[in-house]
PAFISE-739825 format. One record per residue (C-alpha): x, y, z; residue number from 1; residue in three letters. Coordinates in steps of 0.2 Angstrom, whole numbers. Layout:
residues N
PT    xx    yy    zz   n res
PT     X     Y     Z NUM ALA
...
end
This chain:
residues 303
PT    xx    yy    zz   n res
PT    34    62  -170   1 MET
PT    22    73  -161   2 ASP
PT     8    70  -149   3 PHE
PT    -5    66  -163   4 ARG
PT     7    51  -168   5 HIS
PT     9    46  -150   6 ILE
PT   -10    46  -147   7 ASP
PT   -13    36  -163   8 ALA
PT     1    23  -159   9 PHE
PT    -6    21  -141  10 ARG
PT   -24    19  -147  11 ALA
PT   -19     5  -160  12 VAL
PT    -8    -4  -147  13 MET
PT   -24    -4  -135  14 LEU
PT   -36    -9  -149  15 THR
PT   -26   -18  -162  16 ARG
PT   -36   -11  -176  17 THR
PT   -36     6  -184  18 THR
PT   -56     6  -185  19 THR
PT   -57     4  -166  20 ARG
PT   -43    16  -163  21 ALA
PT   -52    29  -173  22 ALA
PT   -67    27  -163  23 GLN
PT   -57    28  -147  24 LEU
PT   -49    45  -153  25 LEU
PT   -64    52  -162  26 GLY
PT   -55    52  -179  27 LEU
PT   -57    43  -196  28 SER
PT   -49    26  -200  29 GLN
PT   -39    33  -214  30 PRO
PT   -33    47  -202  31 GLY
PT   -27    34  -190  32 ILE
PT   -18    24  -204  33 SER
PT   -10    40  -210  34 ARG
PT    -3    45  -192  35 LEU
PT     4    27  -190  36 ILE
PT    13    28  -207  37 VAL
PT    20    45  -202  38 GLU
PT    25    38  -185  39 CYS
PT    35    24  -193  40 GLU
PT    43    35  -205  41 ARG
PT    48    48  -192  42 ASP
PT    55    35  -180  43 THR
PT    62    24  -194  44 GLY
PT    54     9  -185  45 LEU
PT    42    -4  -191  46 THR
PT    29    -4  -177  47 LEU
PT    16   -16  -184  48 PHE
PT    14   -31  -195  49 ASN
PT    -2   -31  -205  50 ARG
PT   -10   -48  -203  51 GLU
PT   -29   -51  -208  52 ARG
PT   -35   -34  -204  53 GLY
PT   -26   -33  -187  54 ARG
PT   -10   -24  -183  55 LEU
PT     2   -35  -173  56 GLU
PT    15   -25  -164  57 PRO
PT    33   -28  -167  58 THR
PT    45   -30  -152  59 PRO
PT    51   -12  -155  60 GLN
PT    33    -7  -154  61 ALA
PT    30   -16  -137  62 ARG
PT    46    -7  -130  63 LEU
PT    40    10  -136  64 LEU
PT    23     6  -129  65 PHE
PT    30     3  -112  66 GLU
PT    38    20  -112  67 GLU
PT    23    29  -119  68 VAL
PT    12    21  -105  69 GLU
PT    25    28   -92  70 ARG
PT    23    45   -99  71 ARG
PT     4    44   -99  72 TYR
PT     4    39   -81  73 ALA
PT    13    56   -78  74 GLY
PT     0    65   -88  75 LEU
PT   -14    56   -78  76 GLU
PT    -6    63   -62  77 ASN
PT    -6    80   -69  78 ILE
PT   -25    79   -75  79 ARG
PT   -30    72   -57  80 GLU
PT   -20    86   -49  81 PHE
PT   -29    99   -60  82 ALA
PT   -45    92   -55  83 THR
PT   -41    93   -36  84 SER
PT   -37   111   -38  85 LEU
PT   -54   114   -45  86 ARG
PT   -62   104   -31  87 ASP
PT   -56   112   -14  88 ALA
PT   -65    98    -5  89 ASN
PT   -55    84   -13  90 GLN
PT   -37    83    -8  91 THR
PT   -26    70   -14  92 THR
PT    -9    66    -6  93 LEU
PT     3    55   -16  94 ARG
PT    16    45    -6  95 VAL
PT    27    30    -8  96 GLY
PT    39    18    -1  97 SER
PT    52     5    -5  98 VAL
PT    45   -13    -3  99 LEU
PT    53   -16    14 100 SER
PT    44    -1    22 101 PHE
PT    28    -4    11 102 GLY
PT    20   -19    20 103 LEU
PT    13   -19    38 104 ARG
PT    23    -4    43 105 PHE
PT    15     7    29 106 SER
PT    -2     0    33 107 ALA
PT     0     6    51 108 ASP
PT     6    23    45 109 VAL
PT    -9    25    33 110 ILE
PT   -21    20    47 111 ALA
PT   -13    33    59 112 ARG
PT   -14    46    46 113 PHE
PT   -32    42    41 114 ARG
PT   -38    43    59 115 MET
PT   -32    61    59 116 GLN
PT   -37    66    41 117 HIS
PT   -51    55    36 118 PRO
PT   -56    66    21 119 HIS
PT   -39    66    12 120 VAL
PT   -38    55    -3 121 HIS
PT   -22    45    -1 122 LEU
PT   -13    37   -15 123 GLU
PT     1    25   -10 124 PHE
PT    14    17   -21 125 THR
PT    27     3   -17 126 THR
PT    42     1   -28 127 GLY
PT    61     2   -30 128 ALA
PT    70    17   -23 129 SER
PT    73    23   -41 130 GLY
PT    55    23   -45 131 LEU
PT    50    32   -29 132 ILE
PT    64    45   -32 133 ARG
PT    59    48   -50 134 ASP
PT    41    52   -45 135 ARG
PT    46    63   -31 136 VAL
PT    59    72   -42 137 ALA
PT    45    75   -55 138 ALA
PT    34    82   -41 139 CYS
PT    20    68   -44 140 THR
PT    23    61   -27 141 MET
PT    24    72   -12 142 ALA
PT    34    61     0 143 LEU
PT    44    45    -2 144 GLY
PT    54    33     9 145 VAL
PT    69    26     0 146 VAL
PT    85    17     5 147 THR
PT   100    28     8 148 ASP
PT   109    20    -7 149 SER
PT    97    29   -19 150 ALA
PT   103    44   -29 151 ASP
PT    92    58   -22 152 VAL
PT   101    73   -28 153 ARG
PT    86    80   -37 154 ASP
PT    75    79   -21 155 THR
PT    75    86    -3 156 GLU
PT    82    71     7 157 ALA
PT    82    69    26 158 THR
PT    87    54    37 159 PRO
PT    73    43    42 160 PHE
PT    79    27    50 161 ALA
PT    95    19    55 162 ALA
PT    91     1    60 163 LEU
PT   103   -12    65 164 ASP
PT   100   -28    56 165 VAL
PT    94   -44    65 166 LEU
PT    97   -62    62 167 CYS
PT    81   -71    58 168 VAL
PT    79   -90    63 169 LEU
PT    66  -103    62 170 PRO
PT    58  -108    78 171 ALA
PT    69  -121    88 172 GLY
PT    85  -116    79 173 HIS
PT   101  -119    89 174 PRO
PT   106  -101    87 175 LEU
PT    89   -95    95 176 ALA
PT    97   -99   112 177 ALA
PT   109   -84   110 178 HIS
PT   105   -66   114 179 GLU
PT   117   -61   100 180 VAL
PT   122   -71    85 181 VAL
PT   140   -68    79 182 THR
PT   146   -68    61 183 ALA
PT   156   -84    65 184 GLU
PT   141   -93    71 185 GLN
PT   130   -87    57 186 PHE
PT   142   -94    44 187 ARG
PT   140  -112    51 188 ARG
PT   123  -114    44 189 TYR
PT   114  -113    27 190 PRO
PT   112   -94    23 191 VAL
PT    99   -85    13 192 ILE
PT   109   -70     5 193 SER
PT   105   -55    -5 194 TYR
PT   110   -51   -22 195 LEU
PT   129   -46   -23 196 PRO
PT   125   -28   -28 197 SER
PT   113   -26   -13 198 ASN
PT   126   -33    -2 199 MET
PT   139   -21    -8 200 ILE
PT   127    -6    -7 201 THR
PT   123   -11    11 202 TRP
PT   141   -14    16 203 GLY
PT   137   -32    21 204 MET
PT   147   -41     7 205 ASP
PT   162   -45    18 206 SER
PT   150   -55    30 207 LEU
PT   147   -68    16 208 PHE
PT   164   -69     9 209 ALA
PT   169   -84    20 210 GLY
PT   153   -94    16 211 ILE
PT   157  -108     4 212 VAL
PT   144  -112    -9 213 PRO
PT   136  -127     0 214 PRO
PT   131  -116    14 215 GLN
PT   123  -103     3 216 LEU
PT   105  -109     2 217 ALA
PT    97   -95    -9 218 ALA
PT   100   -78   -16 219 VAL
PT    86   -66   -16 220 VAL
PT    83   -47   -19 221 GLN
PT    71   -42    -5 222 TYR
PT    71   -44    14 223 SER
PT    53   -51    14 224 VAL
PT    60   -66     3 225 ASN
PT    73   -69    16 226 VAL
PT    60   -70    30 227 ALA
PT    48   -81    20 228 ASP
PT    62   -93    16 229 LEU
PT    68   -94    34 230 VAL
PT    50   -98    39 231 ARG
PT    51  -112    26 232 ALA
PT    66  -119    34 233 ASN
PT    77  -116    19 234 VAL
PT    91  -107    29 235 GLY
PT    94   -92    41 236 ILE
PT    97   -74    36 237 GLY
PT    98   -55    40 238 LEU
PT    83   -43    40 239 VAL
PT    81   -26    47 240 HIS
PT    68   -23    60 241 PRO
PT    54   -16    49 242 ILE
PT    53   -33    40 243 ILE
PT    54   -42    57 244 ALA
PT    39   -32    62 245 TYR
PT    30   -40    47 246 ASP
PT    34   -57    54 247 PHE
PT    32   -55    73 248 LEU
PT    17   -67    73 249 ASP
PT    23   -81    62 250 THR
PT    34   -90    74 251 GLY
PT    51   -84    68 252 LEU
PT    64   -79    80 253 VAL
PT    74   -63    79 254 PHE
PT    91   -60    87 255 ARG
PT   104   -46    87 256 ARG
PT   119   -48    76 257 PHE
PT   137   -44    78 258 ALA
PT   146   -35    71 259 PRO
PT   132   -23    69 260 ALA
PT   126   -19    52 261 GLN
PT   116    -4    50 262 THR
PT   102    -2    37 263 PHE
PT    97    17    33 264 ARG
PT    82    25    25 265 ALA
PT    78    42    19 266 LEU
PT    63    53    18 267 LYS
PT    62    63     1 268 ILE
PT    52    77    -5 269 ARG
PT    52    87   -21 270 PRO
PT    64   102   -22 271 ARG
PT    49   113   -23 272 HIS
PT    35   104   -13 273 PRO
PT    17   108   -11 274 ASP
PT    14   118     4 275 ALA
PT     0   107    10 276 SER
PT     0   103    28 277 PRO
PT    -5    85    25 278 HIS
PT    13    81    19 279 VAL
PT    19    86    36 280 ASP
PT     6    76    45 281 ALA
PT    10    60    35 282 TYR
PT    29    63    39 283 SER
PT    24    64    57 284 ASP
PT    14    48    55 285 ALA
PT    30    40    48 286 LEU
PT    40    45    63 287 ASP
PT    28    40    76 288 THR
PT    25    23    68 289 THR
PT    44    20    66 290 LEU
PT    46    23    85 291 ARG
PT    31    11    89 292 ASN
PT    38    -3    77 293 VAL
PT    55    -2    84 294 VAL
PT    49    -4   101 295 ARG
PT    38   -19    97 296 ALA
PT    53   -27    88 297 VAL
PT    65   -24   102 298 GLU
PT    52   -32   114 299 THR
PT    51   -48   103 300 ALA
PT    70   -49   101 301 VAL
PT    72   -48   120 302 SER
PT    61   -63   123 303 ARG
end
């Protein structure tokens, strides 16, 4: 299977007919049909069921299409980069972050960066650490923020944040009267926990070992879900200060937690990065925003 087959397959998946696919690619309808037959023969897969003039994709075709679209996204990045090289006045900086750093925190970072570099076209992606890592390693993203549990061997990684988690409580909760919430106090109330794999990765699994099932109110993947559920009075939970920053104006209460549990994040760049000064400027905006956010959260915790 070569690029001609992939192009034909993608066109048929998008249009569902060989006639429209041929128009999309500027080929003949018989030519598209021949390429699809060759694609099925080469892969050994039945990609389409022929029904009343339309090609209905099989489950294997849908899975293959997902992979093709991922590869096409990379090609589009290459095309855009080539265009930016041709136009010296149009600079594009591609950056990304895990979700927990990708909300209000990243909005502040981008605003700070844009004040200093208003003519730079910024593309920002939020996703799992693995996705951000893959794009940085492939040199389609100049800078990313990931958790320190990510496999970053194919990138240049530097420490970015080391943040002690906070206990998040609904307004008026009995534990809000304490400056520091202990693990023993924490276990007395319904708790919103993270997925077991996340707890092990973050080294917090032992905290939840003594919680009996009735005290486990919900299990979620992301810190933002913990804060939202606490706001809905489902239970209490643990978040790091960057997520606390997203919820400072919602009436939630944040308290220090003992024993200290530290959440760490990394900044990653490609092994052979672009020498653009804008990458360093964005990195500086990350550092400055982190300091400001931590200061704002510490003020809120001390109230």
